[in-house]
C-alpha positions as CSV (number, residue, x, y, z in Angstrom):
1,X,-35.7,47.9,-58.9
2,X,-34.1,48.7,-62.2
3,X,-30.7,50.5,-62.5
4,X,-29.2,52.3,-65.5
5,X,-25.7,53.6,-65.6
6,X,-24.5,56.2,-68.1
7,X,-20.8,57.0,-68.4
8,X,-19.8,60.3,-70.0
9,X,-17.2,63.0,-70.5
10,X,-19.3,66.0,-69.5
11,X,-20.3,66.3,-65.9
12,X,-21.6,69.8,-66.7
13,X,-24.2,68.4,-69.1
14,X,-25.4,65.8,-66.6
15,X,-25.8,68.4,-64.0
16,X,-27.6,70.7,-66.4
17,X,-30.0,68.0,-67.3
18,X,-31.1,67.5,-63.7
19,X,-31.1,71.2,-62.8
20,X,-33.3,71.9,-65.8
21,X,-35.8,69.4,-64.5
22,X,-35.8,71.1,-61.2
23,X,-36.5,74.5,-62.9
24,X,-39.4,72.9,-64.8
25,X,-40.8,71.5,-61.6
26,X,-40.3,67.9,-62.7
27,X,-37.5,67.1,-60.1
28,X,-36.1,68.0,-56.8
29,X,-32.7,67.7,-55.1
30,X,-33.1,65.4,-52.1
31,X,-29.5,64.6,-51.2
32,X,-26.1,66.3,-51.6
33,X,-23.5,63.9,-50.1
34,X,-20.1,65.4,-49.7
35,X,-21.3,69.0,-50.1
36,X,-21.1,71.6,-47.4
37,X,-24.1,73.7,-46.4
38,X,-27.8,73.4,-46.8
39,X,-28.7,71.8,-50.1
40,X,-31.5,74.4,-50.7
41,X,-28.8,77.1,-50.7
42,X,-26.3,75.5,-53.1
43,X,-26.5,77.0,-56.5
44,X,-25.5,75.5,-59.9
45,X,-21.9,76.9,-59.9
46,X,-21.2,75.6,-56.4
47,X,-22.3,72.1,-57.4
48,X,-20.2,72.2,-60.5
49,X,-17.1,73.6,-58.8
50,X,-17.2,70.9,-56.2
51,X,-16.9,68.3,-59.0
52,X,-14.4,70.3,-61.0
53,X,-12.1,70.5,-58.1
54,X,-11.7,66.7,-58.3
55,X,-11.5,66.6,-62.1
56,X,-8.5,68.9,-62.0
57,X,-6.7,66.4,-59.9
58,X,-6.6,64.0,-62.9
59,X,-7.0,66.2,-66.0
60,X,-5.8,63.4,-68.4
61,X,-8.9,61.3,-67.6
62,X,-11.6,62.3,-70.1
63,X,-14.3,59.8,-69.2
64,X,-14.9,61.1,-65.7
65,X,-18.7,61.5,-65.2
66,X,-21.3,59.1,-64.0
67,X,-25.1,59.4,-64.2
68,X,-27.1,56.7,-62.5
69,X,-30.9,56.2,-62.5
70,X,-32.7,53.9,-60.0
71,X,-36.2,53.0,-61.0
72,X,-38.9,51.4,-58.8
73,X,-42.1,49.5,-59.5
74,X,-45.1,51.7,-60.1
75,X,-46.9,50.1,-57.1
76,X,-44.2,51.3,-54.7
77,X,-44.7,54.6,-53.0
78,X,-41.3,55.7,-51.5
79,X,-40.7,58.7,-49.3
80,X,-37.7,61.0,-49.8
81,X,-36.1,59.6,-46.7
82,X,-36.4,56.0,-48.0
83,X,-34.9,57.1,-51.4
84,X,-32.1,58.8,-49.6
85,X,-31.3,55.6,-47.7
86,X,-31.4,53.5,-50.9
87,X,-29.2,55.9,-52.8
88,X,-26.6,56.0,-50.0
89,X,-26.6,52.2,-49.7
90,X,-26.3,51.7,-53.4
91,X,-23.4,54.2,-53.8
92,X,-21.6,52.6,-50.9
93,X,-22.0,49.1,-52.4
94,X,-20.6,50.1,-55.9
95,X,-17.6,51.8,-54.2
96,X,-18.7,55.5,-54.5
97,X,-19.8,56.0,-50.9
98,X,-16.9,58.5,-50.2
99,X,-17.4,60.4,-53.5
100,X,-19.4,63.6,-53.6
101,X,-22.8,62.9,-55.3
102,X,-26.1,64.6,-55.9
103,X,-29.5,62.7,-55.8
104,X,-32.5,64.1,-57.6
105,X,-36.0,62.7,-57.3
106,X,-37.8,63.0,-60.7
107,X,-41.5,63.3,-61.2
108,X,-41.6,63.1,-65.0
109,X,-42.8,59.5,-65.1
110,X,-45.5,57.3,-63.6
111,X,-43.1,55.5,-61.4
112,X,-40.8,56.5,-58.5
113,X,-37.2,57.0,-59.7
114,X,-34.1,59.1,-58.9
115,X,-31.0,60.2,-60.7
116,X,-27.5,60.3,-59.2
117,X,-24.7,62.5,-60.5
118,X,-21.1,61.9,-59.5
119,X,-17.5,61.5,-60.7
120,X,-15.0,58.7,-60.6
121,X,-12.0,60.9,-59.7
122,X,-11.3,60.6,-56.0
123,X,-10.0,63.3,-53.5
124,X,-6.6,61.5,-53.7
125,X,-6.4,62.1,-57.5
126,X,-7.1,58.4,-58.4
127,X,-9.4,57.1,-61.0
128,X,-12.1,54.6,-60.0
129,X,-12.3,51.9,-62.7
130,X,-15.7,51.9,-64.5
131,X,-15.1,48.9,-66.8
132,X,-18.1,46.5,-66.5
133,X,-19.3,48.3,-63.4
134,X,-22.9,47.3,-64.2
135,X,-22.4,43.6,-64.1
136,X,-19.6,43.4,-61.5
137,X,-20.9,45.9,-58.9
138,X,-24.3,47.4,-59.8
139,X,-26.2,44.1,-60.3
140,X,-25.1,42.6,-56.9
141,X,-25.9,45.9,-55.2
142,X,-29.4,46.0,-56.8
143,X,-30.3,42.5,-55.7
144,X,-29.0,43.1,-52.1
145,X,-31.0,46.4,-51.9
146,X,-34.2,44.6,-53.1
147,X,-33.9,42.2,-50.3
148,X,-32.9,44.7,-47.6
149,X,-35.7,47.2,-48.4
150,X,-38.3,44.7,-49.5
151,X,-38.6,46.1,-53.0
152,X,-40.2,44.5,-56.1
153,X,-37.5,42.5,-57.8
154,X,-36.7,43.1,-61.4
155,X,-36.9,39.4,-62.2
156,X,-40.2,38.8,-60.4
157,X,-43.6,38.0,-62.0
158,X,-44.9,41.4,-60.9
159,X,-42.2,43.1,-62.9
160,X,-43.0,41.0,-66.0
161,X,-46.8,41.5,-65.7
162,X,-46.7,45.1,-64.7
163,X,-43.6,46.8,-66.1
164,X,-41.5,48.6,-63.6
165,X,-41.0,51.6,-65.8
166,X,-44.2,53.3,-67.0
167,X,-43.5,56.1,-69.4
168,X,-45.2,59.4,-68.7
169,X,-47.0,61.2,-71.5
170,X,-44.4,63.0,-73.5
171,X,-45.5,66.5,-74.5
172,X,-44.9,67.9,-78.0
173,X,-42.1,70.5,-78.2
174,X,-43.6,73.9,-78.9
175,X,-41.4,76.7,-80.2
176,X,-41.1,79.6,-77.7
177,X,-42.7,77.8,-74.7
178,X,-39.3,76.6,-73.4
179,X,-35.8,77.4,-74.5
180,X,-35.2,75.7,-77.8
181,X,-32.3,73.5,-76.6
182,X,-34.1,72.4,-73.5
183,X,-37.3,71.6,-75.4
184,X,-35.4,69.5,-77.9
185,X,-33.3,67.8,-75.3
186,X,-36.4,66.7,-73.4
187,X,-37.9,65.0,-76.4
188,X,-34.6,63.5,-77.7
189,X,-33.8,62.0,-74.3
190,X,-37.2,60.4,-73.9
191,X,-37.5,59.1,-77.4
192,X,-34.0,57.7,-77.8
193,X,-34.4,56.0,-74.4
194,X,-37.9,54.6,-74.7
195,X,-38.4,53.8,-78.4
196,X,-36.8,51.0,-80.4
197,X,-35.7,52.3,-83.9
198,X,-33.3,50.8,-86.4
199,X,-32.5,53.8,-88.7
200,X,-32.4,57.5,-88.7
201,X,-35.6,57.6,-90.8
202,X,-37.4,55.5,-88.1
203,X,-36.1,57.8,-85.3
204,X,-37.4,60.8,-87.3
205,X,-40.9,59.2,-87.6
206,X,-41.0,59.0,-83.8
207,X,-39.5,62.5,-83.2
208,X,-42.0,64.1,-85.6
209,X,-44.8,62.9,-83.4
210,X,-43.4,65.3,-80.8
211,X,-42.6,68.2,-83.2
212,X,-38.8,67.5,-83.4
213,X,-36.7,66.4,-86.4
214,X,-33.1,65.3,-86.9
215,X,-31.3,66.9,-89.9
216,X,-28.3,65.6,-91.8
217,X,-28.1,68.3,-94.3
218,X,-27.7,67.9,-98.1
219,X,-25.7,65.0,-99.4
220,X,-22.9,67.2,-100.9
221,X,-22.4,69.2,-97.6
222,X,-19.5,68.6,-95.2
223,X,-21.9,67.9,-92.4
224,X,-23.5,65.0,-94.3
225,X,-20.1,63.6,-95.3
226,X,-18.8,63.7,-91.7
227,X,-22.0,62.2,-90.3
228,X,-23.0,65.4,-88.6
229,X,-26.5,65.7,-87.1
230,X,-28.6,68.6,-85.9
231,X,-32.0,68.8,-84.3
232,X,-34.8,71.3,-84.8
233,X,-38.3,72.0,-83.6
234,X,-41.1,71.8,-86.1
235,X,-43.9,74.3,-86.5
236,X,-47.6,73.6,-87.1
237,X,-46.9,73.0,-90.8
238,X,-44.2,70.4,-90.0
239,X,-41.3,72.7,-91.1
240,X,-38.2,73.4,-89.0
241,X,-38.3,76.6,-87.1
242,X,-35.6,78.4,-85.0
243,X,-31.9,77.7,-84.8
244,X,-31.0,74.0,-85.0
245,X,-29.1,72.4,-82.2
246,X,-26.0,70.3,-82.7
247,X,-26.4,66.7,-81.5
248,X,-23.0,66.8,-79.7
249,X,-24.2,69.7,-77.6
250,X,-27.1,67.8,-76.1
251,X,-26.8,65.9,-72.8
252,X,-27.4,62.4,-74.2
253,X,-25.0,63.0,-77.2
254,X,-27.5,61.7,-79.8
255,X,-25.0,61.9,-82.6
256,X,-25.4,59.7,-85.7
257,X,-22.5,57.5,-84.7
258,X,-23.9,56.9,-81.2
259,X,-27.4,56.3,-82.7
260,X,-26.0,53.7,-85.1
261,X,-24.7,51.7,-82.1
262,X,-28.3,51.4,-80.9
263,X,-29.8,50.1,-84.2
264,X,-29.0,46.4,-83.8
265,X,-29.9,46.4,-80.2
266,X,-33.2,48.1,-80.9
267,X,-33.9,45.5,-83.6
268,X,-33.9,42.8,-81.0
269,X,-36.0,44.9,-78.6
270,X,-38.8,45.5,-81.1
271,X,-39.2,41.9,-82.4
272,X,-41.5,40.7,-79.7
273,X,-44.0,43.5,-80.6
274,X,-44.1,42.8,-84.3
275,X,-47.1,40.5,-84.3
276,X,-49.1,42.6,-81.9
277,X,-48.8,45.6,-84.2
278,X,-49.8,43.6,-87.3
279,X,-52.9,42.3,-85.4
280,X,-54.0,45.8,-84.4
281,X,-53.6,47.0,-88.0
282,X,-55.6,44.1,-89.3
283,X,-58.4,44.8,-86.9
284,X,-58.8,48.2,-88.3
285,X,-59.4,46.8,-91.8
286,X,-61.8,44.1,-90.4
287,X,-63.9,46.8,-88.7
288,X,-64.9,48.5,-91.9
289,X,-66.4,47.4,-95.2
290,X,-64.6,50.3,-96.9
291,X,-61.9,52.5,-95.5
292,X,-59.9,55.3,-97.1
293,X,-56.3,56.2,-96.2
294,X,-57.3,59.3,-94.2
295,X,-59.8,57.3,-92.1
296,X,-57.3,54.6,-91.6
297,X,-54.8,57.1,-90.1
298,X,-57.5,58.3,-87.7
299,X,-58.5,54.8,-86.6
300,X,-54.8,53.9,-86.2
301,X,-54.3,56.7,-83.8
302,X,-57.1,55.3,-81.7
303,X,-55.1,52.1,-81.5
304,X,-52.0,53.9,-80.4
305,X,-50.4,53.8,-83.8
306,X,-49.1,56.8,-85.8
307,X,-49.0,56.2,-89.5
308,X,-46.4,58.1,-91.6
309,X,-46.9,57.9,-95.4
310,X,-43.9,59.1,-97.4
311,X,-44.5,60.9,-100.7
312,X,-42.3,62.0,-103.6
313,X,-42.4,65.4,-105.2
314,X,-45.2,64.3,-107.5
315,X,-47.3,63.3,-104.5
316,X,-47.1,59.6,-105.0
317,X,-46.8,57.4,-101.9
318,X,-43.7,55.3,-101.9
319,X,-43.3,54.3,-98.2
320,X,-45.0,54.0,-94.9
321,X,-43.7,53.9,-91.3
322,X,-45.7,52.8,-88.2
323,X,-44.9,54.4,-84.8
324,X,-46.3,52.1,-82.1
325,X,-46.8,54.3,-79.1
326,X,-48.2,51.3,-77.1
327,X,-45.1,49.2,-77.3
328,X,-42.7,52.1,-78.0
329,X,-41.2,50.7,-81.3
330,X,-41.1,51.8,-84.9
331,X,-41.5,49.6,-88.0
332,X,-41.3,50.3,-91.7
333,X,-44.3,48.8,-93.4
334,X,-42.2,46.4,-95.5
335,X,-40.6,45.1,-92.3
336,X,-44.0,43.8,-91.2
337,X,-44.8,42.2,-94.6
338,X,-45.9,42.9,-98.1
339,X,-49.5,43.7,-97.1
340,X,-48.3,46.3,-94.7
341,X,-46.1,48.2,-97.2
342,X,-47.2,51.4,-98.9
343,X,-48.2,49.4,-102.0
344,X,-49.9,46.7,-100.0
345,X,-52.0,49.2,-98.0
346,X,-53.0,51.0,-101.2
347,X,-54.2,47.7,-102.6
348,X,-56.2,46.9,-99.5
349,X,-57.8,50.4,-99.6
350,X,-58.8,50.0,-103.2
351,X,-59.9,46.3,-102.8
352,X,-62.3,47.1,-100.1
353,X,-63.7,50.1,-102.1
354,X,-64.0,48.0,-105.2
355,X,-65.7,45.2,-103.4
356,X,-68.3,47.5,-101.9
357,X,-68.9,49.1,-105.3
358,X,-69.5,45.8,-107.0
359,X,-72.0,44.9,-104.3
360,X,-73.9,48.1,-104.8
361,X,-74.0,47.7,-108.6
362,X,-75.2,44.1,-108.4
363,X,-78.2,44.9,-106.3
364,X,-80.0,47.2,-108.8
365,X,-79.4,44.7,-111.7
366,X,-80.8,41.8,-109.7
367,X,-83.8,43.9,-108.7
368,X,-84.6,44.8,-112.3
369,X,-84.5,41.1,-113.4
370,X,-86.8,40.1,-110.6
371,X,-89.2,43.0,-111.3
372,X,-89.5,41.9,-114.9
373,X,-90.2,38.3,-113.9
374,X,-93.0,39.4,-111.6
375,X,-94.6,41.6,-114.2
376,X,-94.6,38.8,-116.8
377,X,-96.0,36.0,-114.5
378,X,-98.4,38.0,-112.5
379,X,-99.6,40.7,-114.9
380,X,-103.2,39.7,-114.6
381,X,-103.1,39.6,-110.8
382,X,-101.3,42.9,-110.5
383,X,-104.1,44.7,-112.3
384,X,-106.5,43.6,-109.6
385,X,-104.2,44.4,-106.6
386,X,-103.0,47.7,-105.1
387,X,-99.8,49.0,-106.7
388,X,-96.6,47.5,-105.4
389,X,-93.0,48.8,-105.8
390,X,-91.2,45.7,-106.8
391,X,-87.9,47.5,-106.8
392,X,-88.2,48.0,-103.0
393,X,-89.4,44.4,-102.7
394,X,-86.4,43.0,-104.6
395,X,-84.0,45.2,-102.7
396,X,-85.6,44.2,-99.4
397,X,-85.1,40.5,-100.3
398,X,-81.4,41.0,-101.0
399,X,-80.6,42.7,-97.7
400,X,-78.7,40.6,-95.2
401,X,-80.4,39.4,-92.1
402,X,-78.4,40.5,-89.0
403,X,-80.9,38.9,-86.6
404,X,-80.8,35.4,-85.2
405,X,-79.5,33.8,-88.4
406,X,-82.6,31.6,-88.7
407,X,-84.3,32.1,-92.1
408,X,-87.8,33.4,-91.9
409,X,-90.5,31.0,-93.1
410,X,-92.5,32.3,-96.0
411,X,-96.2,32.8,-95.2
412,X,-98.5,30.9,-97.5
413,X,-101.1,33.1,-99.2
414,X,-104.5,32.1,-98.2
415,X,-106.7,31.2,-101.1
416,X,-109.7,33.3,-101.3
417,X,-112.8,31.2,-100.8
418,X,-115.7,32.0,-103.1
419,X,-118.9,32.4,-101.1
420,X,-121.9,30.8,-102.6
421,X,-125.1,32.8,-102.1
């Protein structure tokens, strides 16, 4: 079992995230501890008011919301009843058993997992300390629950060989299909959680794969100076459409300052996948005698790689970014090495094309020389024999043999015996 704890200042946003998943049919509320009445009859405002009642008891505490996800191995099929038991046990072990909390079962990934929403303000108006809650309380609770419920352990070989968290296929945002903010939020949440990026440009490379882009504005604007960030959906032409959404208004708060805190951590996350990506790129070049940029991009997609070439206003390519959907990481070409930079790739494209062109040019020249030699040495014999196309003969002799690799033995011409009458 893998746990993830998010601490925030907006319980409303956390609640909205899970309720939106319910509306989209990707989640269901399976437990409402500390709430009166049937959970099927509790509306959004009733849930929010239950938490707000506690928040008002300690209004000076701004960090008062807790969002926890419990994730299980993809081989484990758990009933709602078993998930309810695990959630209640976990909350009790981390000291939140008496707090009101909501448990949502999510179906938006290929593994069983649930999200828990609660607050750290108690009915007595006290604040539960959240400092280092993951190491001090969550980890011991996780290990105890894995033993008690016979779950696949996060440190086990099964977890290393078959990742516990399998990402579901993330759909591209489409303008008008869902409310703009919800569509953007779905993509942002998944990409910032699952992909390892080390710059805003790399993040944008991944977001554009799902028709979303992060906008900083022009350099001279106040938004750019203050490190503001907005997100927009892209149309079929790759242009922003609709009203952009402020980063601070989204549930995960993907502001530039928050994203910058992930850059160094993500750099460590993506390092183990660097060589695998280079190997898959090299295989594409090795599979073709000649390959153009457009064909390279198509073949890369077949290997789970999105290739983003960056061009200036004159149409010249000055950079390239690789989005590895297999390992969920993004690399600039230059980070992989010189041969994977935009310049290096261009040279590899032209080198293969030039090599093929030289081969094709050499073949006719060799054929002509051989044909002339045949004509000089066998001129008399040729007059007595059926016409032979020596160009075809010469070309046939220069074709590579893709058979067994054993050279064919030349047949000796039988000398014509002169019959004596």
